[in-house]
C-alpha positions, 0 to 999 in steps of 0.5 A, a space after each residue: 217345415 219350421 220355417 212356416 210363418 203364415 197359413 192360408 185354409 182353403 174351403 170353397 168352390 174354387 178351393 183346389 184352383 186357389 191351392 194349386 196357385 199358391 203351390 206354384 208360387 212355393 207354398 208348401 202343402 200341409 194339409 188336405 181334407 173335408 170339413 163339414 160346413 152345413 147339416 141339412 134338415 134332413 141331418 144330412 152333413 155337406 162337406 167341401 174339401 179344405 186345403 192349407 197351405 204354409 208360406 216361409 218368411 219371404 214368401 208371406 211378405 210377397 203375400 203381404 205386398 200382393 194382398 195388403 188386407 193381410 198386412 193389415 190383418 198382421 197389425 190387428 192381430 198384434 194389437 190384439 195380442 198388446 191389448 191381451 197381455 195388458 
C-alpha cells in the first residue's frame, strides 16, 4: 500500500456501487466501516456504511483525466499549501 497517492471516501446511498466501480478499475480497498451521518431528535444515531478506496499514481492520473474537477482540486491544494508556508 506504499504506492497509494490518492484516496476517495464514499458514504452515500450508492456508496457500495461506487466503490465497486473503482475496485473494478484496480483501485485498492483501504477501509470499510460506519460513519455517523445524523442524530435524530430522539437521540437515535443514523449511520451509513463508508468505503475508502486508494489509487496508485497511474490510476490517479487516469481518474484526473476522467474527472477534471479533481485536477482543479490538486491546484487548490497546492496553492493552499504554498499560502500556508509563507
